[in-house]
PDB file of N, CA, C and O in Angstrom:
ATOM      1  N   CYS A   1    -128.109  89.173 -13.336  1.00  0.00           N
ATOM      2  CA  CYS A   1    -127.082  88.523 -14.150  1.00  0.00           C
ATOM      3  C   CYS A   1    -127.219  87.005 -14.120  1.00  0.00           C
ATOM      4  O   CYS A   1    -126.977  86.333 -15.123  1.00  0.00           O
ATOM      5  N   LEU A   2    -127.605  86.472 -12.972  1.00  0.00           N
ATOM      6  CA  LEU A   2    -127.705  85.018 -12.834  1.00  0.00           C
ATOM      7  C   LEU A   2    -128.702  84.434 -13.829  1.00  0.00           C
ATOM      8  O   LEU A   2    -128.409  83.436 -14.486  1.00  0.00           O
ATOM      9  N   SER A   3    -129.865  85.043 -13.941  1.00  0.00           N
ATOM     10  CA  SER A   3    -130.876  84.507 -14.860  1.00  0.00           C
ATOM     11  C   SER A   3    -130.445  84.645 -16.312  1.00  0.00           C
ATOM     12  O   SER A   3    -130.718  83.764 -17.127  1.00  0.00           O
ATOM     13  N   VAL A   4    -129.772  85.748 -16.643  1.00  0.00           N
ATOM     14  CA  VAL A   4    -129.308  85.948 -18.018  1.00  0.00           C
ATOM     15  C   VAL A   4    -128.230  84.930 -18.361  1.00  0.00           C
ATOM     16  O   VAL A   4    -128.321  84.261 -19.390  1.00  0.00           O
ATOM     17  N   LEU A   5    -127.210  84.800 -17.513  1.00  0.00           N
ATOM     18  CA  LEU A   5    -126.115  83.883 -17.820  1.00  0.00           C
ATOM     19  C   LEU A   5    -126.543  82.426 -17.785  1.00  0.00           C
ATOM     20  O   LEU A   5    -126.028  81.617 -18.557  1.00  0.00           O
ATOM     21  N   SER A   6    -127.464  82.079 -16.914  1.00  0.00           N
ATOM     22  CA  SER A   6    -127.896  80.679 -16.854  1.00  0.00           C
ATOM     23  C   SER A   6    -128.677  80.264 -18.103  1.00  0.00           C
ATOM     24  O   SER A   6    -128.841  79.072 -18.364  1.00  0.00           O
ATOM     25  N   SER A   7    -129.159  81.243 -18.876  1.00  0.00           N
ATOM     26  CA  SER A   7    -129.869  80.921 -20.119  1.00  0.00           C
ATOM     27  C   SER A   7    -128.927  80.817 -21.320  1.00  0.00           C
ATOM     28  O   SER A   7    -129.364  80.468 -22.416  1.00  0.00           O
ATOM     29  N   VAL A   8    -127.644  81.115 -21.124  1.00  0.00           N
ATOM     30  CA  VAL A   8    -126.653  81.031 -22.205  1.00  0.00           C
ATOM     31  C   VAL A   8    -126.155  79.586 -22.313  1.00  0.00           C
ATOM     32  O   VAL A   8    -125.683  79.024 -21.325  1.00  0.00           O
ATOM     33  N   PRO A   9    -126.255  78.977 -23.504  1.00  0.00           N
ATOM     34  CA  PRO A   9    -125.849  77.577 -23.652  1.00  0.00           C
ATOM     35  C   PRO A   9    -124.423  77.289 -23.179  1.00  0.00           C
ATOM     36  O   PRO A   9    -124.159  76.204 -22.660  1.00  0.00           O
ATOM     37  N   LEU A  10    -123.512  78.224 -23.345  1.00  0.00           N
ATOM     38  CA  LEU A  10    -122.130  78.040 -22.918  1.00  0.00           C
ATOM     39  C   LEU A  10    -122.027  77.747 -21.424  1.00  0.00           C
ATOM     40  O   LEU A  10    -121.130  77.023 -20.990  1.00  0.00           O
ATOM     41  N   PHE A  11    -122.944  78.307 -20.638  1.00  0.00           N
ATOM     42  CA  PHE A  11    -122.907  78.166 -19.188  1.00  0.00           C
ATOM     43  C   PHE A  11    -123.896  77.128 -18.652  1.00  0.00           C
ATOM     44  O   PHE A  11    -124.079  77.024 -17.439  1.00  0.00           O
ATOM     45  N   SER A  12    -124.523  76.372 -19.523  1.00  0.00           N
ATOM     46  CA  SER A  12    -125.588  75.457 -19.096  1.00  0.00           C
ATOM     47  C   SER A  12    -125.092  74.284 -18.245  1.00  0.00           C
ATOM     48  O   SER A  12    -125.874  73.715 -17.484  1.00  0.00           O
ATOM     49  N   SER A  13    -123.834  73.915 -18.353  1.00  0.00           N
ATOM     50  CA  SER A  13    -123.357  72.734 -17.630  1.00  0.00           C
ATOM     51  C   SER A  13    -122.596  73.063 -16.342  1.00  0.00           C
ATOM     52  O   SER A  13    -122.060  72.161 -15.698  1.00  0.00           O
ATOM     53  N   ILE A  14    -122.544  74.339 -15.960  1.00  0.00           N
ATOM     54  CA  ILE A  14    -121.819  74.681 -14.732  1.00  0.00           C
ATOM     55  C   ILE A  14    -122.793  74.875 -13.578  1.00  0.00           C
ATOM     56  O   ILE A  14    -123.977  75.143 -13.784  1.00  0.00           O
ATOM     57  N   THR A  15    -122.286  74.738 -12.381  1.00  0.00           N
ATOM     58  CA  THR A  15    -123.136  74.844 -11.191  1.00  0.00           C
ATOM     59  C   THR A  15    -123.478  76.301 -10.899  1.00  0.00           C
ATOM     60  O   THR A  15    -122.854  77.224 -11.425  1.00  0.00           O
ATOM     61  N   ARG A  16    -124.472  76.481 -10.058  1.00  0.00           N
ATOM     62  CA  ARG A  16    -124.865  77.827  -9.653  1.00  0.00           C
ATOM     63  C   ARG A  16    -123.694  78.537  -8.957  1.00  0.00           C
ATOM     64  O   ARG A  16    -123.466  79.725  -9.186  1.00  0.00           O
ATOM     65  N   GLY A  17    -122.962  77.817  -8.119  1.00  0.00           N
ATOM     66  CA  GLY A  17    -121.816  78.406  -7.426  1.00  0.00           C
ATOM     67  C   GLY A  17    -120.742  78.872  -8.394  1.00  0.00           C
ATOM     68  O   GLY A  17    -120.165  79.945  -8.218  1.00  0.00           O
ATOM     69  N   GLU A  18    -120.474  78.066  -9.418  1.00  0.00           N
ATOM     70  CA  GLU A  18    -119.489  78.458 -10.426  1.00  0.00           C
ATOM     71  C   GLU A  18    -119.961  79.675 -11.208  1.00  0.00           C
ATOM     72  O   GLU A  18    -119.175  80.564 -11.533  1.00  0.00           O
ATOM     73  N   LEU A  19    -121.253  79.701 -11.502  1.00  0.00           N
ATOM     74  CA  LEU A  19    -121.832  80.835 -12.209  1.00  0.00           C
ATOM     75  C   LEU A  19    -121.756  82.104 -11.352  1.00  0.00           C
ATOM     76  O   LEU A  19    -121.477  83.185 -11.871  1.00  0.00           O
ATOM     77  N   GLU A  20    -121.997  81.980 -10.067  1.00  0.00           N
ATOM     78  CA  GLU A  20    -121.880  83.133  -9.166  1.00  0.00           C
ATOM     79  C   GLU A  20    -120.443  83.636  -9.098  1.00  0.00           C
ATOM     80  O   GLU A  20    -120.219  84.841  -8.984  1.00  0.00           O
ATOM     81  N   ASN A  21    -119.462  82.728  -9.165  1.00  0.00           N
ATOM     82  CA  ASN A  21    -118.057  83.142  -9.202  1.00  0.00           C
ATOM     83  C   ASN A  21    -117.754  83.943 -10.464  1.00  0.00           C
ATOM     84  O   ASN A  21    -117.012  84.924 -10.417  1.00  0.00           O
ATOM     85  N   ILE A  22    -118.326  83.527 -11.587  1.00  0.00           N
ATOM     86  CA  ILE A  22    -118.149  84.263 -12.842  1.00  0.00           C
ATOM     87  C   ILE A  22    -118.770  85.649 -12.713  1.00  0.00           C
ATOM     88  O   ILE A  22    -118.169  86.644 -13.117  1.00  0.00           O
ATOM     89  N   ILE A  23    -119.968  85.711 -12.152  1.00  0.00           N
ATOM     90  CA  ILE A  23    -120.660  86.990 -11.991  1.00  0.00           C
ATOM     91  C   ILE A  23    -119.849  87.931 -11.108  1.00  0.00           C
ATOM     92  O   ILE A  23    -119.775  89.129 -11.380  1.00  0.00           O
ATOM     93  N   ASP A  24    -119.241  87.396 -10.054  1.00  0.00           N
ATOM     94  CA  ASP A  24    -118.415  88.230  -9.176  1.00  0.00           C
ATOM     95  C   ASP A  24    -117.243  88.851  -9.921  1.00  0.00           C
ATOM     96  O   ASP A  24    -116.779  89.930  -9.552  1.00  0.00           O
ATOM     97  N   ALA A  25    -116.760  88.186 -10.961  1.00  0.00           N
ATOM     98  CA  ALA A  25    -115.602  88.675 -11.712  1.00  0.00           C
ATOM     99  C   ALA A  25    -115.988  89.583 -12.880  1.00  0.00           C
ATOM    100  O   ALA A  25    -115.114  90.174 -13.515  1.00  0.00           O
ATOM    101  N   LEU A  26    -117.279  89.700 -13.170  1.00  0.00           N
ATOM    102  CA  LEU A  26    -117.715  90.500 -14.311  1.00  0.00           C
ATOM    103  C   LEU A  26    -117.492  91.988 -14.087  1.00  0.00           C
ATOM    104  O   LEU A  26    -117.562  92.487 -12.964  1.00  0.00           O
ATOM    105  N   LYS A  27    -117.224  92.676 -15.181  1.00  0.00           N
ATOM    106  CA  LYS A  27    -117.128  94.131 -15.177  1.00  0.00           C
ATOM    107  C   LYS A  27    -118.048  94.629 -16.285  1.00  0.00           C
ATOM    108  O   LYS A  27    -117.847  94.313 -17.458  1.00  0.00           O
ATOM    109  N   MET A  28    -119.045  95.400 -15.911  1.00  0.00           N
ATOM    110  CA  MET A  28    -119.994  95.913 -16.898  1.00  0.00           C
ATOM    111  C   MET A  28    -119.379  97.109 -17.615  1.00  0.00           C
ATOM    112  O   MET A  28    -118.765  97.975 -16.991  1.00  0.00           O
ATOM    113  N   GLU A  29    -119.550  97.143 -18.922  1.00  0.00           N
ATOM    114  CA  GLU A  29    -119.085  98.261 -19.743  1.00  0.00           C
ATOM    115  C   GLU A  29    -120.201  98.694 -20.672  1.00  0.00           C
ATOM    116  O   GLU A  29    -120.936  97.866 -21.210  1.00  0.00           O
ATOM    117  N   ARG A  30    -120.316  99.970 -20.851  1.00  0.00           N
ATOM    118  CA  ARG A  30    -121.228 100.508 -21.874  1.00  0.00           C
ATOM    119  C   ARG A  30    -120.355 101.048 -22.985  1.00  0.00           C
ATOM    120  O   ARG A  30    -119.358 101.727 -22.740  1.00  0.00           O
ATOM    121  N   ARG A  31    -120.735 100.742 -24.191  1.00  0.00           N
ATOM    122  CA  ARG A  31    -119.958 101.179 -25.345  1.00  0.00           C
ATOM    123  C   ARG A  31    -120.827 102.058 -26.235  1.00  0.00           C
ATOM    124  O   ARG A  31    -122.000 101.754 -26.449  1.00  0.00           O
ATOM    125  N   PRO A  32    -120.262 103.143 -26.754  1.00  0.00           N
ATOM    126  CA  PRO A  32    -121.041 104.000 -27.654  1.00  0.00           C
ATOM    127  C   PRO A  32    -121.265 103.321 -29.003  1.00  0.00           C
ATOM    128  O   PRO A  32    -120.477 102.478 -29.431  1.00  0.00           O
ATOM    129  N   ARG A  33    -122.334 103.699 -29.647  1.00  0.00           N
ATOM    130  CA  ARG A  33    -122.656 103.162 -30.973  1.00  0.00           C
ATOM    131  C   ARG A  33    -121.473 103.411 -31.910  1.00  0.00           C
ATOM    132  O   ARG A  33    -120.916 104.507 -31.952  1.00  0.00           O
ATOM    133  N   GLY A  34    -121.106 102.377 -32.655  1.00  0.00           N
ATOM    134  CA  GLY A  34    -120.025 102.497 -33.621  1.00  0.00           C
ATOM    135  C   GLY A  34    -118.643 102.214 -33.059  1.00  0.00           C
ATOM    136  O   GLY A  34    -117.668 102.189 -33.809  1.00  0.00           O
ATOM    137  N   ASP A  35    -118.541 102.001 -31.750  1.00  0.00           N
ATOM    138  CA  ASP A  35    -117.261 101.718 -31.118  1.00  0.00           C
ATOM    139  C   ASP A  35    -116.756 100.344 -31.559  1.00  0.00           C
ATOM    140  O   ASP A  35    -117.535  99.394 -31.625  1.00  0.00           O
ATOM    141  N   ILE A  36    -115.473 100.232 -31.857  1.00  0.00           N
ATOM    142  CA  ILE A  36    -114.880  98.949 -32.225  1.00  0.00           C
ATOM    143  C   ILE A  36    -114.409  98.282 -30.936  1.00  0.00           C
ATOM    144  O   ILE A  36    -113.575  98.830 -30.215  1.00  0.00           O
ATOM    145  N   ILE A  37    -114.944  97.103 -30.654  1.00  0.00           N
ATOM    146  CA  ILE A  37    -114.635  96.388 -29.417  1.00  0.00           C
ATOM    147  C   ILE A  37    -113.415  95.502 -29.595  1.00  0.00           C
ATOM    148  O   ILE A  37    -112.529  95.477 -28.740  1.00  0.00           O
ATOM    149  N   ILE A  38    -113.367  94.786 -30.689  1.00  0.00           N
ATOM    150  CA  ILE A  38    -112.232  93.895 -30.981  1.00  0.00           C
ATOM    151  C   ILE A  38    -112.098  93.803 -32.493  1.00  0.00           C
ATOM    152  O   ILE A  38    -113.081  93.909 -33.226  1.00  0.00           O
ATOM    153  N   THR A  39    -110.879  93.606 -32.943  1.00  0.00           N
ATOM    154  CA  THR A  39    -110.597  93.509 -34.371  1.00  0.00           C
ATOM    155  C   THR A  39    -110.127  92.094 -34.700  1.00  0.00           C
ATOM    156  O   THR A  39    -109.328  91.506 -33.972  1.00  0.00           O
ATOM    157  N   GLN A  40    -110.632  91.567 -35.796  1.00  0.00           N
ATOM    158  CA  GLN A  40    -110.258  90.222 -36.224  1.00  0.00           C
ATOM    159  C   GLN A  40    -108.743  90.100 -36.308  1.00  0.00           C
ATOM    160  O   GLN A  40    -108.065  90.962 -36.866  1.00  0.00           O
ATOM    161  N   GLY A  41    -108.228  89.016 -35.745  1.00  0.00           N
ATOM    162  CA  GLY A  41    -106.800  88.752 -35.778  1.00  0.00           C
ATOM    163  C   GLY A  41    -106.056  89.199 -34.528  1.00  0.00           C
ATOM    164  O   GLY A  41    -104.931  88.759 -34.293  1.00  0.00           O
ATOM    165  N   GLU A  42    -106.665  90.069 -33.718  1.00  0.00           N
ATOM    166  CA  GLU A  42    -106.039  90.490 -32.464  1.00  0.00           C
ATOM    167  C   GLU A  42    -106.062  89.349 -31.453  1.00  0.00           C
ATOM    168  O   GLU A  42    -106.977  88.526 -31.454  1.00  0.00           O
ATOM    169  N   VAL A  43    -105.054  89.306 -30.596  1.00  0.00           N
ATOM    170  CA  VAL A  43    -105.062  88.364 -29.488  1.00  0.00           C
ATOM    171  C   VAL A  43    -106.051  88.902 -28.458  1.00  0.00           C
ATOM    172  O   VAL A  43    -105.957  90.060 -28.052  1.00  0.00           O
ATOM    173  N   GLY A  44    -106.990  88.072 -28.038  1.00  0.00           N
ATOM    174  CA  GLY A  44    -108.005  88.511 -27.087  1.00  0.00           C
ATOM    175  C   GLY A  44    -107.620  88.214 -25.656  1.00  0.00           C
ATOM    176  O   GLY A  44    -107.082  87.148 -25.355  1.00  0.00           O
ATOM    177  N   ASP A  45    -107.896  89.156 -24.775  1.00  0.00           N
ATOM    178  CA  ASP A  45    -107.672  88.925 -23.350  1.00  0.00           C
ATOM    179  C   ASP A  45    -108.914  89.256 -22.527  1.00  0.00           C
ATOM    180  O   ASP A  45    -108.853  89.391 -21.305  1.00  0.00           O
ATOM    181  N   HIS A  46    -110.051  89.386 -23.234  1.00  0.00           N
ATOM    182  CA  HIS A  46    -111.329  89.644 -22.572  1.00  0.00           C
ATOM    183  C   HIS A  46    -112.381  88.697 -23.144  1.00  0.00           C
ATOM    184  O   HIS A  46    -112.232  88.167 -24.245  1.00  0.00           O
ATOM    185  N   PHE A  47    -113.434  88.500 -22.376  1.00  0.00           N
ATOM    186  CA  PHE A  47    -114.582  87.703 -22.807  1.00  0.00           C
ATOM    187  C   PHE A  47    -115.786  88.628 -22.718  1.00  0.00           C
ATOM    188  O   PHE A  47    -116.085  89.153 -21.646  1.00  0.00           O
ATOM    189  N   TYR A  48    -116.470  88.832 -23.820  1.00  0.00           N
ATOM    190  CA  TYR A  48    -117.585  89.778 -23.850  1.00  0.00           C
ATOM    191  C   TYR A  48    -118.913  89.047 -23.901  1.00  0.00           C
ATOM    192  O   TYR A  48    -119.063  88.043 -24.598  1.00  0.00           O
ATOM    193  N   ILE A  49    -119.876  89.568 -23.149  1.00  0.00           N
ATOM    194  CA  ILE A  49    -121.251  89.084 -23.155  1.00  0.00           C
ATOM    195  C   ILE A  49    -122.137  90.289 -23.436  1.00  0.00           C
ATOM    196  O   ILE A  49    -122.041  91.305 -22.748  1.00  0.00           O
ATOM    197  N   VAL A  50    -122.995  90.183 -24.437  1.00  0.00           N
ATOM    198  CA  VAL A  50    -123.922  91.270 -24.742  1.00  0.00           C
ATOM    199  C   VAL A  50    -125.100  91.139 -23.783  1.00  0.00           C
ATOM    200  O   VAL A  50    -125.927  90.238 -23.922  1.00  0.00           O
ATOM    201  N   TYR A  51    -125.169  92.038 -22.818  1.00  0.00           N
ATOM    202  CA  TYR A  51    -126.210  91.994 -21.796  1.00  0.00           C
ATOM    203  C   TYR A  51    -127.448  92.744 -22.267  1.00  0.00           C
ATOM    204  O   TYR A  51    -128.576  92.338 -21.986  1.00  0.00           O
ATOM    205  N   GLU A  52    -127.230  93.830 -22.979  1.00  0.00           N
ATOM    206  CA  GLU A  52    -128.334  94.670 -23.433  1.00  0.00           C
ATOM    207  C   GLU A  52    -127.940  95.319 -24.753  1.00  0.00           C
ATOM    208  O   GLU A  52    -126.808  95.779 -24.899  1.00  0.00           O
ATOM    209  N   GLY A  53    -128.843  95.361 -25.699  1.00  0.00           N
ATOM    210  CA  GLY A  53    -128.553  95.983 -26.980  1.00  0.00           C
ATOM    211  C   GLY A  53    -128.045  94.977 -28.000  1.00  0.00           C
ATOM    212  O   GLY A  53    -128.294  93.776 -27.896  1.00  0.00           O
ATOM    213  N   GLN A  54    -127.326  95.498 -28.989  1.00  0.00           N
ATOM    214  CA  GLN A  54    -126.834  94.669 -30.079  1.00  0.00           C
ATOM    215  C   GLN A  54    -125.390  95.039 -30.410  1.00  0.00           C
ATOM    216  O   GLN A  54    -124.953  96.164 -30.170  1.00  0.00           O
ATOM    217  N   VAL A  55    -124.670  94.088 -30.958  1.00  0.00           N
ATOM    218  CA  VAL A  55    -123.365  94.357 -31.554  1.00  0.00           C
ATOM    219  C   VAL A  55    -123.349  93.737 -32.943  1.00  0.00           C
ATOM    220  O   VAL A  55    -123.941  92.685 -33.183  1.00  0.00           O
ATOM    221  N   MET A  56    -122.663  94.409 -33.841  1.00  0.00           N
ATOM    222  CA  MET A  56    -122.503  93.874 -35.178  1.00  0.00           C
ATOM    223  C   MET A  56    -121.075  93.372 -35.294  1.00  0.00           C
ATOM    224  O   MET A  56    -120.128  94.051 -34.897  1.00  0.00           O
ATOM    225  N   ALA A  57    -120.934  92.185 -35.836  1.00  0.00           N
ATOM    226  CA  ALA A  57    -119.617  91.593 -36.034  1.00  0.00           C
ATOM    227  C   ALA A  57    -119.419  91.338 -37.523  1.00  0.00           C
ATOM    228  O   ALA A  57    -120.343  90.950 -38.237  1.00  0.00           O
ATOM    229  N   SER A  58    -118.212  91.562 -37.961  1.00  0.00           N
ATOM    230  CA  SER A  58    -117.886  91.230 -39.349  1.00  0.00           C
ATOM    231  C   SER A  58    -116.673  90.313 -39.338  1.00  0.00           C
ATOM    232  O   SER A  58    -115.779  90.437 -38.501  1.00  0.00           O
ATOM    233  N   LYS A  59    -116.669  89.397 -40.284  1.00  0.00           N
ATOM    234  CA  LYS A  59    -115.585  88.414 -40.364  1.00  0.00           C
ATOM    235  C   LYS A  59    -115.156  88.284 -41.821  1.00  0.00           C
ATOM    236  O   LYS A  59    -115.969  88.014 -42.705  1.00  0.00           O
ATOM    237  N   VAL A  60    -113.880  88.478 -42.046  1.00  0.00           N
ATOM    238  CA  VAL A  60    -113.329  88.319 -43.385  1.00  0.00           C
ATOM    239  C   VAL A  60    -112.963  86.851 -43.558  1.00  0.00           C
ATOM    240  O   VAL A  60    -112.302  86.261 -42.703  1.00  0.00           O
ATOM    241  N   THR A  61    -113.395  86.271 -44.663  1.00  0.00           N
ATOM    242  CA  THR A  61    -113.095  84.868 -44.953  1.00  0.00           C
ATOM    243  C   THR A  61    -112.397  84.757 -46.304  1.00  0.00           C
ATOM    244  O   THR A  61    -112.448  85.673 -47.125  1.00  0.00           O
ATOM    245  N   GLU A  62    -111.757  83.635 -46.511  1.00  0.00           N
ATOM    246  CA  GLU A  62    -111.099  83.384 -47.795  1.00  0.00           C
ATOM    247  C   GLU A  62    -112.105  83.120 -48.913  1.00  0.00           C
ATOM    248  O   GLU A  62    -111.792  83.294 -50.091  1.00  0.00           O
ATOM    249  N   GLU A  63    -113.321  82.699 -48.537  1.00  0.00           N
ATOM    250  CA  GLU A  63    -114.323  82.333 -49.526  1.00  0.00           C
ATOM    251  C   GLU A  63    -115.004  83.521 -50.186  1.00  0.00           C
ATOM    252  O   GLU A  63    -115.595  83.373 -51.255  1.00  0.00           O
ATOM    253  N   SER A  64    -114.934  84.709 -49.565  1.00  0.00           N
ATOM    254  CA  SER A  64    -115.683  85.845 -50.087  1.00  0.00           C
ATOM    255  C   SER A  64    -114.864  87.124 -49.979  1.00  0.00           C
ATOM    256  O   SER A  64    -114.116  87.321 -49.021  1.00  0.00           O
ATOM    257  N   ALA A  65    -115.018  87.987 -50.975  1.00  0.00           N
ATOM    258  CA  ALA A  65    -114.346  89.285 -50.943  1.00  0.00           C
ATOM    259  C   ALA A  65    -115.032  90.215 -49.948  1.00  0.00           C
ATOM    260  O   ALA A  65    -114.405  91.126 -49.408  1.00  0.00           O
ATOM    261  N   ASP A  66    -116.324  89.981 -49.707  1.00  0.00           N
ATOM    262  CA  ASP A  66    -117.082  90.803 -48.768  1.00  0.00           C
ATOM    263  C   ASP A  66    -117.097  90.141 -47.395  1.00  0.00           C
ATOM    264  O   ASP A  66    -117.219  88.921 -47.295  1.00  0.00           O
ATOM    265  N   PRO A  67    -116.974  90.938 -46.341  1.00  0.00           N
ATOM    266  CA  PRO A  67    -117.020  90.345 -44.991  1.00  0.00           C
ATOM    267  C   PRO A  67    -118.404  89.761 -44.672  1.00  0.00           C
ATOM    268  O   PRO A  67    -119.425  90.264 -45.142  1.00  0.00           O
ATOM    269  N   VAL A  68    -118.418  88.714 -43.882  1.00  0.00           N
ATOM    270  CA  VAL A  68    -119.665  88.130 -43.395  1.00  0.00           C
ATOM    271  C   VAL A  68    -120.116  88.981 -42.216  1.00  0.00           C
ATOM    272  O   VAL A  68    -119.332  89.218 -41.296  1.00  0.00           O
ATOM    273  N   MET A  69    -121.356  89.444 -42.225  1.00  0.00           N
ATOM    274  CA  MET A  69    -121.878  90.299 -41.166  1.00  0.00           C
ATOM    275  C   MET A  69    -122.823  89.507 -40.271  1.00  0.00           C
ATOM    276  O   MET A  69    -123.658  88.744 -40.758  1.00  0.00           O
ATOM    277  N   MET A  70    -122.685  89.694 -38.951  1.00  0.00           N
ATOM    278  CA  MET A  70    -123.541  89.010 -37.976  1.00  0.00           C
ATOM    279  C   MET A  70    -123.979  90.026 -36.920  1.00  0.00           C
ATOM    280  O   MET A  70    -123.225  90.938 -36.578  1.00  0.00           O
ATOM    281  N   VAL A  71    -125.192  89.866 -36.410  1.00  0.00           N
ATOM    282  CA  VAL A  71    -125.682  90.711 -35.318  1.00  0.00           C
ATOM    283  C   VAL A  71    -125.896  89.824 -34.112  1.00  0.00           C
ATOM    284  O   VAL A  71    -126.511  88.763 -34.219  1.00  0.00           O
ATOM    285  N   HIS A  72    -125.385  90.255 -32.945  1.00  0.00           N
ATOM    286  CA  HIS A  72    -125.532  89.506 -31.697  1.00  0.00           C
ATOM    287  C   HIS A  72    -126.302  90.366 -30.708  1.00  0.00           C
ATOM    288  O   HIS A  72    -126.072  91.571 -30.607  1.00  0.00           O
ATOM    289  N   GLU A  73    -127.210  89.744 -29.987  1.00  0.00           N
ATOM    290  CA  GLU A  73    -128.009  90.444 -28.980  1.00  0.00           C
ATOM    291  C   GLU A  73    -127.839  89.792 -27.649  1.00  0.00           C
ATOM    292  O   GLU A  73    -128.432  90.234 -26.664  1.00  0.00           O
TER     293      GLU A  73
END
């Protein structure tokens, strides 16, 4: 986990000790294909990191009738 998280730009400015504290608090989850993890507009109380595989995200905007689709790995 340390090598994966240290390569994430969001975590680039924190110390190794701080990163280890984050790792200690992590909970790994496996999700089945097609599972909805979070819905746009919901209040979030989790922070997700894609460790393995892919997730597809869609975002509804005022500029387009069709949702914007993104893939995260």
